[in-house]
matplotlib code that plots the C-alpha trace (Angstrom):
import matplotlib.pyplot as plt

x = [-51.4, -51.6, -53.2, -55.7, -54.5, -56.3, -54.7, -56.1, -55.7, -55.7, -53.1, -51.2, -52.2, -52.2, -55.1, -55.3, -58.9, -61.5, -64.3, -61.2, -61.1, -64.5, -66.0, -62.8, -62.3, -59.7, -59.9, -57.0, -58.6, -61.5, -62.9, -65.3, -63.2, -65.1, -68.3, -66.5, -65.7, -68.4, -70.0, -68.0, -68.2, -72.0, -71.8, -69.3, -72.0, -74.8, -73.2, -72.7, -75.6, -76.8, -74.6, -75.3, -79.8, -79.0, -76.9, -80.1, -83.1, -84.2, -85.3, -87.9, -87.6, -88.1, -89.7, -91.6, -93.5, -95.7, -98.7, -98.2, -99.3]
y = [8.5, 11.9, 13.8, 14.9, 17.9, 20.2, 22.2, 24.8, 24.2, 28.1, 29.4, 26.4, 27.0, 24.3, 23.6, 20.6, 21.9, 19.1, 20.8, 22.4, 19.1, 18.4, 21.2, 22.5, 26.0, 27.9, 30.4, 32.6, 32.8, 33.1, 30.1, 26.6, 25.1, 22.2, 23.6, 26.2, 22.6, 20.5, 23.5, 23.7, 20.3, 20.8, 23.3, 21.4, 19.2, 21.0, 22.4, 18.6, 17.9, 20.7, 20.3, 16.4, 18.1, 21.0, 17.7, 15.2, 18.1, 17.6, 20.8, 20.2, 21.2, 24.6, 23.4, 20.5, 22.2, 24.5, 23.5, 23.3, 26.0]
z = [49.1, 47.1, 47.4, 44.9, 42.8, 40.4, 37.8, 35.7, 32.0, 31.4, 34.1, 35.8, 39.4, 41.5, 43.9, 46.2, 47.4, 47.7, 46.2, 43.4, 42.7, 42.4, 40.4, 38.1, 40.1, 39.8, 42.7, 41.1, 37.3, 39.1, 36.6, 36.6, 34.1, 33.8, 33.5, 30.2, 28.4, 29.0, 27.1, 24.5, 24.2, 23.8, 21.1, 19.7, 19.1, 18.7, 15.6, 14.6, 14.9, 13.4, 9.7, 9.9, 9.7, 7.5, 5.0, 5.0, 4.5, 0.2, -0.5, -3.6, -6.9, -8.2, -11.5, -10.1, -7.1, -9.8, -11.7, -15.2, -18.0]

ax = plt.figure().add_subplot(projection="3d")
ax.plot(x, y, z, "-o")
ax.set_aspect("equal")
plt.show()
């Protein structure tokens, strides 16, 4: 039965350490690549939500909020 492994997406280093596989840690880069990928997905989702919210806002017409003269 093959051991689980982790291949770093940045440097292509392969690790068979169970903790590295679980957390997506690269000993060569000294980065948690799984956490970085999750953060990038969260930021992309936040940007999409902001764009959607901005398009849903109905701004008042400049002439409609003035008092009649």
